[in-house]
C-alpha positions in Angstrom: -43.9 11.2 -21.1 -40.5 11.8 -19.5 -38.6 8.5 -18.8 -36.1 8.4 -15.8 -32.6 7.9 -16.9 -31.2 4.3 -15.7 -29.6 4.6 -12.2 -25.6 3.8 -12.6 -23.8 1.8 -10.1 -21.3 3.5 -7.8 -17.9 2.0 -7.9 -15.4 2.2 -5.3 -11.9 1.0 -5.7 -9.4 0.8 -2.7 -5.7 0.5 -3.3 -3.3 -0.1 -0.7 -1.3 -2.5 1.4 -2.5 -4.1 4.8 -2.3 -0.6 6.5 -5.7 0.2 4.2 -6.9 -3.7 4.6 -7.1 -2.9 8.4 -4.1 -4.1 9.8 -4.0 -3.7 13.7 -7.3 -4.0 14.1 -9.2 -6.7 16.0 -10.8 -8.2 12.9 -7.4 -8.4 10.9 -6.1 -11.8 12.0 -3.2 -13.2 11.0 -3.1 -16.7 12.5 -4.2 -18.5 9.4 -2.2 -16.6 6.8 -1.0 -13.4 6.1 -1.5 -12.7 2.5 -5.2 -12.4 1.8 -7.1 -10.7 -0.6 -10.2 -8.7 -0.3 -10.0 -9.2 3.5 -13.3 -6.8 4.3 -12.3 -5.4 7.9 -15.5 -3.7 8.9 -13.4 -1.1 10.9 -10.9 -0.4 8.2 -11.3 3.2 6.4 -12.1 1.6 2.7 -14.7 -0.4 4.3 -16.4 2.4 6.5 -15.8 4.6 3.4 -17.6 2.4 1.1 -20.5 2.2 3.6 -20.5 6.1 3.5 -20.7 6.3 0.0 -23.4 3.4 -0.3 -21.4 2.1 -3.0 -22.7 -0.5 -5.5 -19.6 -2.2 -5.9 -16.4 -2.3 -3.6 -13.1 -3.3 -4.7 -11.3 -4.1 -1.4 -7.5 -4.3 -3.7 -5.2 -3.6 -0.5 -2.6 -6.4 -0.2 -0.2 -7.0 2.5 3.3 -6.1 1.7 2.9 -4.0 -1.6 5.6 -1.3 -2.1 4.6 1.3 -4.9 6.7 -0.5 -7.0 4.4 -3.4 -6.9 1.2 -1.6 -6.9 2.3 0.1 -10.0 3.1 -3.4 -11.6 -0.7 -4.5 -10.9 -2.4 -1.3 -12.2 0.1 -0.4 -15.0 0.0 -3.2 -17.8 3.6 -1.6 -19.4 5.2 -1.9 -16.4 7.0 -5.1 -15.6 8.0 -4.8 -11.9 11.4 -5.3 -10.4 13.3 -8.2 -8.9 11.5 -7.6 -5.5 8.0 -7.6 -6.9 8.5 -11.0 -8.6 10.6 -12.8 -5.7 8.8 -11.2 -2.6 5.7 -9.5 -3.4 4.3 -11.8 -5.8 6.7 -15.0 -5.1 5.7 -18.6 -4.3 5.1 -18.1 -0.7 2.6 -15.2 -1.3 0.9 -16.8 -4.1 0.1 -19.9 -2.0 -1.7 -17.9 0.2 -3.6 -15.7 -2.2 -4.7 -19.2 -4.1 -7.2 -19.9 -1.4 -9.0 -16.4 -2.4 -11.3 -15.4 -5.5 -10.9 -12.3 -7.4 -14.2 -11.4 -9.5 -15.6 -14.8 -8.7 -12.6 -17.0 -9.8 -9.9 -18.6 -8.0 -6.6 -16.8 -7.8 -4.2 -18.6 -9.7 -1.2 -16.4 -10.7 -0.1 -12.7 -10.7 -1.3 -11.8 -14.1 -5.1 -12.6 -13.0 -4.3 -10.1 -10.1 -3.0 -7.3 -12.6 -5.9 -8.0 -15.0 -8.5 -7.7 -12.4 -6.8 -4.5 -10.8 -6.6 -2.7 -14.1 -10.4 -3.6 -14.7 -11.0 -2.1 -11.1 -9.4 1.0 -11.5 -11.1 1.8 -14.9 -14.6 0.8 -13.8 -13.8 3.1 -10.7 -15.8 6.5 -9.8 -14.0 6.7 -6.5 -10.1 5.5 -5.9 -8.3 5.6 -2.8 -4.8 5.2 -2.8 -2.7 4.3 0.3 1.0 3.1 -0.7 4.3 3.6 0.1 5.1 2.7 3.7 6.5 -0.7 3.0 9.2 1.1 0.9 10.5 2.1 4.1 11.4 -1.2 5.4 15.1 -0.9 4.9 15.4 1.9 7.4 13.0 -0.1 9.8 15.4 -2.9 9.3 18.2 -0.8 10.3 16.8 0.1 13.4 15.9 -3.6 14.2 19.4 -4.7 13.6 20.8 -2.0 15.8 18.6 -3.0 18.6 19.5 -6.8 18.1 23.5 -5.8 18.0 24.0 -3.3 20.7 20.9 -3.7 22.8 20.1 0.1 22.2 17.7 1.8 20.2 17.2 4.8 18.0 20.7 6.2 18.2 21.3 7.2 14.6 21.6 10.3 13.1 17.9 10.8 12.1 18.7 13.9 9.8 21.9 12.2 8.1 19.8 9.0 7.9 16.7 10.6 6.2 19.0 12.6 4.0 20.5 9.8 2.8 17.2 7.8 2.4 15.8 10.8 0.2 18.6 10.6 -2.4 18.7 6.5 -2.2 17.6 4.6 -5.1 15.3 3.2 -3.1 13.4 6.7 -2.5 14.0 7.5 -6.4 12.0 4.1 -7.2 9.3 4.9 -4.9 9.0 8.5 -6.2 8.9 7.4 -9.8 6.3 4.5 -9.0 4.3 7.0 -7.4 4.2 9.6 -10.1 3.4 6.6 -12.6 0.6 5.5 -10.3 -1.1 9.2 -10.5 -0.6 9.0 -14.3 -2.4 5.7 -14.3 -5.2 6.9 -12.2 -5.2 10.2 -14.4 -4.3 12.8 -12.1 -2.8 15.7 -13.2 -1.0 17.8 -10.5 2.0 15.5 -10.2 4.1 18.2 -8.6 2.1 17.3 -5.3 3.4 13.5 -5.3 7.2 14.7 -4.6 6.0 17.2 -1.8 3.7 14.4 -0.2 6.3 11.6 -0.3 9.0 14.3 1.2 6.6 15.5 3.9 5.9 11.9 4.8 9.4 10.9 5.1 10.3 14.0 7.4 7.1 13.1 9.3 8.6 9.7 10.0 12.2 11.7 11.2 9.9 13.7 13.8 8.0 10.4 15.0 11.4 8.4 15.7 12.9 11.3 17.2 10.0 12.0 19.5 9.7 8.2 20.6 13.6 8.2 21.2 13.0 11.4 23.5 9.8 9.3 25.3 11.9 6.2 25.7 14.7 8.6 27.6 12.3 9.9 29.8 11.0 6.6 30.8 14.3 5.4 31.4 
């Protein structure tokens, strides 16, 4: 008599920043505190995807403010992060918020605990989604805000020049290198696609800002 094979659990791990944590949706409330672990916003795509998969275990490993380098720090035991990782991404302000939450049933006490859990969740996962990199463009956004504050005028930069400078900057190189290493950690072999995807994303922002500028001109 044949016996059925034991059922296996489907594990889904979502890696990302606030955009994949549901930022901008009604359930994503920032009044109490900004940094929350495993904020399960029902209309966020990881939560909806977990339900569609009928996942037995869902790790919502998305945290506000993470850059590519910070995500790499979490999932790669051999990468120590940079000054921003330790001073901003997992500094005292952020950790004080996260200490109210639990990870794998234990109160969050320090960044190493997060690292251990993230690496465990990646190893256990049958399905992984990765949505990271938007916060690496904070320097460009900051320039736009500072321009508006100092002149009262927005989006008067030479976008092609600005974006070309960004593509050759250390910030972009750091983001690209971190993304490539993340893909290596996740055992994705076609690494050439990462650079193409990153450059496509940058140029998509160029078009977005240029179009927004034209819309503002039409309004005024």
